[in-house]
C-alpha positions as CSV (number, residue, x, y, z in Angstrom):
1,M,79.4,-69.8,-132.8
2,V,83.1,-70.6,-132.7
3,L,83.9,-66.9,-133.2
4,M,81.5,-65.9,-130.5
5,A,82.9,-68.5,-128.0
6,S,86.4,-67.4,-128.8
7,A,85.7,-63.8,-127.6
8,G,87.9,-62.7,-130.4
9,L,90.8,-64.5,-128.7
10,G,91.5,-61.2,-127.0
11,L,93.2,-59.9,-130.2
12,A,91.5,-56.5,-129.9
13,K,93.3,-56.1,-126.5
14,I,96.6,-57.2,-127.9
15,A,96.5,-54.9,-131.0
16,P,97.2,-51.7,-129.0
17,H,100.6,-53.2,-128.1
18,Y,101.5,-52.8,-131.8
19,P,100.4,-49.3,-132.7
20,D,102.6,-49.1,-135.8
21,S,101.3,-52.3,-137.4
22,A,98.5,-51.9,-140.0
23,I,97.8,-55.7,-139.7
24,W,97.3,-55.5,-136.0
25,R,95.0,-52.5,-136.3
26,F,93.0,-54.4,-138.9
27,V,92.8,-57.5,-136.8
28,G,91.9,-55.6,-133.6
29,H,89.1,-53.8,-135.5
30,Q,87.6,-57.0,-136.8
31,C,87.6,-58.7,-133.4
32,E,85.3,-56.2,-131.6
33,H,82.0,-54.4,-132.3
34,V,82.1,-51.0,-134.0
35,A,80.9,-48.2,-131.7
36,W,77.9,-47.4,-133.9
37,V,78.1,-46.8,-137.7
38,G,80.0,-49.4,-139.7
39,C,80.8,-53.1,-139.7
40,S,83.4,-55.5,-138.6
41,L,83.7,-59.2,-138.7
42,W,82.5,-59.3,-135.1
43,D,79.3,-57.5,-136.0
44,L,78.5,-60.3,-138.5
45,I,78.2,-63.0,-135.9
46,Q,74.6,-62.3,-134.8
47,P,73.2,-61.8,-138.4
48,A,75.0,-65.1,-139.4
49,F,73.3,-66.9,-136.4
50,M,69.9,-65.5,-137.3
51,F,70.3,-66.0,-141.1
52,M,71.1,-69.7,-140.4
53,V,67.8,-70.0,-138.4
54,G,66.1,-69.1,-141.6
55,V,68.2,-71.5,-143.8
56,A,67.5,-74.4,-141.5
57,L,63.7,-73.9,-141.4
58,P,62.8,-75.4,-144.8
59,Y,64.7,-78.5,-143.9
60,S,63.0,-78.7,-140.5
61,V,59.5,-78.2,-142.0
62,A,60.2,-80.8,-144.7
63,N,61.5,-83.3,-142.1
64,R,58.4,-82.9,-139.9
65,Q,56.0,-83.2,-142.9
66,A,57.8,-86.3,-144.0
67,R,57.0,-87.8,-140.5
68,G,53.4,-87.0,-141.0
69,Q,53.1,-83.9,-138.7
70,L,50.3,-81.5,-139.4
71,F,50.5,-77.7,-139.6
72,G,48.7,-77.1,-136.3
73,P,51.0,-79.1,-134.1
74,M,54.0,-77.6,-135.9
75,L,52.7,-74.1,-135.3
76,V,52.2,-74.8,-131.6
77,H,55.8,-76.1,-131.4
78,A,57.1,-73.0,-133.2
79,I,55.3,-70.7,-130.8
80,W,56.5,-72.8,-127.8
81,R,60.1,-72.7,-129.2
82,G,59.9,-68.9,-129.5
83,V,58.6,-68.5,-125.9
84,L,61.4,-70.7,-124.6
85,L,64.1,-68.8,-126.5
86,V,62.8,-65.5,-125.0
87,L,62.7,-66.9,-121.5
88,L,66.1,-68.5,-121.9
89,A,67.5,-65.1,-123.0
90,V,65.9,-63.4,-120.0
91,F,67.5,-66.0,-117.7
92,L,70.9,-65.4,-119.2
93,S,70.5,-61.7,-119.0
94,S,69.5,-62.1,-115.3
95,A,72.4,-64.3,-114.3
96,W,74.2,-61.6,-112.3
97,S,71.2,-59.6,-111.3
98,Q,69.3,-59.4,-108.0
99,Q,66.0,-59.9,-109.7
100,T,64.7,-61.0,-113.2
101,N,66.1,-58.6,-115.8
102,W,63.4,-58.2,-118.3
103,V,65.3,-57.1,-121.4
104,F,65.2,-58.6,-124.9
105,P,68.2,-57.6,-127.1
106,N,69.9,-60.9,-126.5
107,V,70.2,-62.9,-129.8
108,L,68.1,-65.7,-128.4
109,A,65.3,-63.3,-127.5
110,Q,65.5,-61.7,-130.9
111,I,65.2,-65.1,-132.6
112,G,62.4,-66.1,-130.2
113,L,60.3,-63.0,-130.9
114,G,60.5,-63.4,-134.6
115,Y,60.5,-67.2,-135.0
116,P,56.7,-67.8,-134.9
117,F,56.3,-65.2,-137.7
118,L,59.1,-66.8,-139.6
119,F,57.4,-70.2,-139.4
120,L,54.2,-68.8,-140.8
121,I,56.1,-67.0,-143.6
122,A,57.8,-70.3,-144.5
123,F,54.5,-71.5,-145.9
124,T,54.1,-68.6,-148.3
125,R,55.4,-68.3,-151.9
126,A,58.9,-66.9,-152.5
127,R,57.4,-63.8,-154.1
128,T,55.4,-63.1,-150.9
129,Q,58.5,-63.6,-148.8
130,W,60.4,-61.0,-150.8
131,I,57.4,-58.6,-150.5
132,L,57.1,-59.1,-146.8
133,A,60.8,-58.5,-146.3
134,G,60.7,-55.3,-148.2
135,A,57.6,-54.1,-146.5
136,L,59.0,-54.7,-143.0
137,L,62.2,-52.8,-143.8
138,L,60.2,-49.9,-145.3
139,I,57.8,-49.7,-142.4
140,Y,60.7,-49.9,-139.9
141,W,62.6,-47.2,-141.8
142,L,59.6,-44.9,-141.8
143,A,59.1,-45.4,-138.0
144,F,62.6,-44.0,-137.4
145,A,62.5,-41.4,-140.2
146,L,59.3,-39.9,-138.9
147,Y,60.3,-39.9,-135.2
148,P,61.3,-36.4,-134.1
149,L,64.9,-35.6,-133.6
150,P,66.1,-34.6,-130.1
151,G,66.1,-30.9,-129.4
152,P,69.2,-28.8,-128.7
153,D,68.6,-29.2,-124.9
154,F,68.4,-33.0,-125.0
155,D,70.2,-34.6,-122.1
156,W,72.4,-37.1,-123.9
157,A,74.2,-38.1,-120.6
158,A,70.8,-39.3,-119.2
159,V,70.6,-41.9,-121.9
160,G,74.2,-43.1,-121.6
161,V,75.7,-41.2,-124.5
162,P,79.1,-39.8,-123.7
163,A,80.1,-36.2,-124.4
164,D,82.6,-37.2,-127.1
165,W,80.1,-39.3,-129.0
166,Q,80.2,-39.0,-132.8
167,H,76.6,-38.2,-133.6
168,P,75.3,-39.1,-137.1
169,S,74.7,-35.9,-139.0
170,G,71.8,-34.7,-141.1
171,F,69.0,-37.2,-141.9
172,A,71.1,-40.0,-140.4
173,A,70.5,-38.4,-136.9
174,H,67.2,-40.2,-136.8
175,W,69.2,-43.4,-136.1
176,D,71.4,-41.9,-133.3
177,K,72.1,-43.9,-130.1
178,N,69.2,-44.0,-127.6
179,A,67.4,-41.1,-129.1
180,N,65.5,-43.0,-131.8
181,F,62.0,-44.6,-132.2
182,A,63.0,-48.0,-130.9
183,A,64.7,-46.5,-127.8
184,R,61.5,-44.7,-127.0
185,V,59.4,-47.9,-127.4
186,D,61.8,-49.6,-125.0
187,V,61.4,-46.9,-122.3
188,W,57.7,-47.6,-122.5
189,L,57.8,-51.4,-122.9
190,L,60.5,-52.4,-120.4
191,N,59.0,-50.2,-117.6
192,L,55.9,-52.3,-117.8
193,F,57.9,-55.1,-116.1
194,P,59.0,-55.1,-112.5
195,R,62.4,-53.3,-112.1
196,A,64.6,-52.2,-109.3
197,E,64.7,-48.8,-110.9
198,P,63.1,-47.3,-114.0
199,F,64.6,-48.3,-117.4
200,T,66.0,-45.3,-119.2
201,H,68.4,-46.7,-121.8
202,N,70.4,-49.7,-123.0
203,A,74.1,-49.0,-122.4
204,G,75.1,-50.5,-125.8
205,G,72.1,-48.9,-127.7
206,Y,70.5,-52.3,-128.5
207,Q,66.7,-52.3,-128.7
208,T,63.9,-54.8,-128.4
209,L,62.4,-53.8,-131.7
210,N,65.5,-55.0,-133.4
211,F,63.6,-58.3,-133.8
212,V,61.5,-56.7,-136.6
213,P,64.4,-56.1,-139.1
214,S,66.1,-59.2,-137.7
215,L,63.1,-61.1,-138.9
216,V,63.9,-59.9,-142.3
217,T,67.4,-61.3,-141.9
218,M,65.8,-64.7,-141.1
219,I,63.5,-64.3,-144.1
220,F,66.6,-63.9,-146.3
221,G,67.9,-67.1,-144.8
222,L,64.6,-68.8,-145.4
223,I,64.8,-67.9,-149.1
224,A,68.4,-69.1,-149.2
225,G,67.4,-72.4,-147.6
226,R,64.7,-72.9,-150.2
227,L,67.3,-72.3,-152.9
228,L,69.6,-74.9,-151.4
229,R,66.7,-77.5,-151.3
230,S,65.8,-76.8,-154.9
231,D,66.6,-79.1,-157.9
232,L,69.0,-76.5,-159.3
233,S,72.5,-77.7,-159.9
234,M,75.1,-77.1,-157.3
235,P,77.1,-74.6,-159.4
236,G,73.8,-72.9,-160.2
237,K,73.0,-72.6,-156.5
238,I,76.4,-71.2,-155.7
239,K,76.2,-68.7,-158.5
240,R,72.9,-67.4,-157.3
241,L,74.2,-67.1,-153.8
242,L,77.2,-65.1,-155.0
243,I,75.1,-62.8,-157.1
244,A,72.7,-62.2,-154.2
245,G,75.5,-61.6,-151.7
246,V,77.3,-59.1,-153.8
247,T,74.1,-57.3,-154.8
248,A,73.0,-57.0,-151.1
249,I,76.3,-55.5,-150.1
250,I,76.1,-53.0,-152.9
251,V,72.5,-52.1,-152.1
252,G,73.0,-51.8,-148.4
253,Q,76.1,-49.6,-148.9
254,A,74.2,-47.5,-151.4
255,I,71.3,-46.8,-149.0
256,A,73.9,-45.6,-146.5
257,S,75.9,-43.6,-149.0
258,F,72.9,-41.7,-150.3
259,G,72.1,-40.7,-146.7
260,L,68.8,-42.6,-146.5
261,C,69.9,-44.7,-143.5
262,P,73.3,-45.5,-141.8
263,I,74.6,-49.0,-141.4
264,V,74.2,-49.6,-137.7
265,K,74.1,-53.2,-136.3
266,R,73.1,-52.2,-132.8
267,I,69.7,-51.0,-133.9
268,W,69.6,-53.3,-137.0
269,T,68.9,-50.5,-139.5
270,P,67.4,-51.6,-142.8
271,S,70.7,-50.8,-144.6
272,W,72.4,-53.1,-142.0
273,A,69.9,-55.9,-142.5
274,I,70.6,-55.9,-146.3
275,F,74.4,-55.2,-146.1
276,S,75.1,-57.8,-143.4
277,A,72.9,-60.4,-145.2
278,G,75.1,-59.9,-148.2
279,W,78.2,-60.8,-146.3
280,V,76.5,-63.8,-144.7
281,V,75.3,-65.1,-148.0
282,L,78.8,-65.0,-149.3
283,M,80.0,-66.9,-146.3
284,L,77.3,-69.5,-146.9
285,A,78.2,-69.8,-150.6
286,G,81.8,-70.5,-149.6
287,F,80.8,-73.2,-147.2
288,V,78.4,-74.8,-149.7
289,A,81.1,-74.7,-152.4
290,L,83.8,-76.3,-150.2
291,I,81.6,-78.9,-148.4
292,D,78.6,-79.8,-150.6
293,W,80.1,-79.2,-154.0
294,R,83.8,-80.1,-153.7
295,G,83.2,-82.6,-150.8
296,W,86.0,-81.2,-148.6
297,K,84.4,-82.1,-145.3
298,R,87.1,-83.2,-142.8
299,W,88.4,-79.7,-142.1
300,A,84.9,-78.7,-140.9
301,Y,84.7,-81.4,-138.2
302,P,85.3,-78.9,-135.3
303,L,82.6,-76.7,-136.7
304,V,80.2,-79.7,-137.0
305,V,80.7,-80.5,-133.4
306,V,79.7,-77.0,-132.4
307,G,76.9,-76.7,-134.9
308,L,75.0,-79.7,-133.4
309,N,74.9,-78.1,-130.0
310,P,74.9,-74.3,-130.7
311,I,72.6,-73.2,-127.9
312,T,74.5,-75.4,-125.4
313,L,77.7,-73.7,-126.3
314,Y,76.1,-70.3,-126.2
315,C,74.8,-70.9,-122.7
316,L,78.0,-72.4,-121.4
317,W,79.9,-69.4,-122.8
318,Q,77.5,-66.9,-121.2
319,L,77.5,-68.6,-117.8
320,S,80.8,-70.4,-117.3
321,G,83.6,-68.4,-118.9
322,G,84.8,-66.8,-115.7
323,F,84.5,-70.1,-113.8
324,I,86.6,-71.9,-116.4
325,R,89.3,-69.2,-116.2
326,N,89.4,-69.4,-112.4
327,Q,89.6,-73.2,-112.5
328,L,92.5,-73.2,-115.0
329,R,94.4,-70.8,-112.7
330,T,93.7,-73.0,-109.7
331,H,95.0,-76.2,-111.3
332,F,97.7,-74.8,-113.6
333,G,99.0,-71.9,-111.5
334,Q,98.0,-68.3,-111.1
335,E,100.5,-67.3,-113.8
336,F,99.3,-69.8,-116.3
337,F,97.9,-67.3,-118.7
338,A,101.1,-65.2,-118.5
339,S,103.2,-68.1,-119.8
340,F,104.1,-66.2,-123.0
341,G,104.2,-62.7,-121.5
342,E,101.8,-60.2,-120.1
343,R,100.6,-58.9,-123.5
344,W,99.4,-62.3,-124.5
345,I,97.3,-62.9,-121.5
346,P,94.0,-62.1,-123.3
347,L,94.8,-64.6,-126.0
348,M,95.7,-67.3,-123.5
349,E,92.6,-66.7,-121.4
350,R,90.1,-66.7,-124.2
351,G,91.8,-69.5,-126.2
352,S,91.9,-71.7,-123.2
353,V,88.2,-71.1,-122.4
354,L,87.4,-71.9,-126.1
355,V,89.3,-75.2,-125.9
356,V,87.5,-76.3,-122.7
357,L,84.0,-75.3,-124.1
358,W,84.7,-77.2,-127.4
359,L,85.8,-80.3,-125.5
360,I,82.5,-80.2,-123.6
361,V,80.4,-80.1,-126.7
362,W,82.7,-82.7,-128.3
363,W,82.1,-85.0,-125.4
364,M,78.4,-84.5,-126.0
365,Y,78.8,-85.1,-129.7
366,R,80.6,-88.4,-129.2
367,R,77.8,-89.6,-126.9
368,K,75.1,-88.3,-129.3
369,I,73.7,-85.8,-126.7
370,F,72.1,-82.9,-128.6
371,L,70.2,-80.3,-126.7
372,R,67.4,-78.7,-128.8
373,I,64.5,-76.5,-128.1
């Protein structure tokens, strides 16, 4: 959440000022999404968010059961939570539109679409959860693999693909931008809703059906959450997380290397679901080792403040970033962001917005105001 609200501190825009620096090229690459195939740190934000939804669910269910809540009311709440998340995502997507923009690639919508299913899966055995995760990825892979490739006369410009686009070759072409199974489903699905003009494509290549493999990401988190709640020793938990993380990275990369499916975050390919989960598991292992095992907690205070109001921060970032920048210019001078030179304006803008947003959720934290769905 902190990475997301930072908007990369504008480092990707600063990097081109240092074309001869390998360090700046690396930093710039890590602070923005890859165009299609591949992975950067920035691409891991959404899978980390979704993975943690799964990690938190065993704790939430156990807490509700301890308070005497029955399965039925909990299921109704899970469905209600999913609906609210989807509607909130549509609201955020429509903030600058003339009418409701019925699209569902937003991370909140993706969580909302999968959350009721995740809740039901949480009551199954671990073996069943692994089988379901594998089956969903296999079915999703088959849907893309069996979908016919576009012909030689396909109008790529009509679906927002530029002429200089680097198309995946061979079998991987089944996972090309806006010419795949999920893109075709969106053309059908999203045109069922009222629109100012017919939906033809998503500019970034994101699709509604991403929620299916994203559900697998949340199932992986669910399994990790169960592990963390188990009676296994802390070193044992960390060891299993490390093994699982490294294994997932190797498996995801192997699937891509053997040409079965490219690693593409924007359509959440099966290889991406496994590969990204591996990196997120390693991140989780690191936090668990530092905080729960070693007891080094003070350094994480800024993250705790954010973690207790994540949806609040997300909505504030989506809706008020431009307003905050304008207000800072108004009260500190129009040249405030250029204080350290023109090339550092992106860093000053995004860093200042991050500080303001953090101070808002810190104020809420101090007053024990926690907005939850």
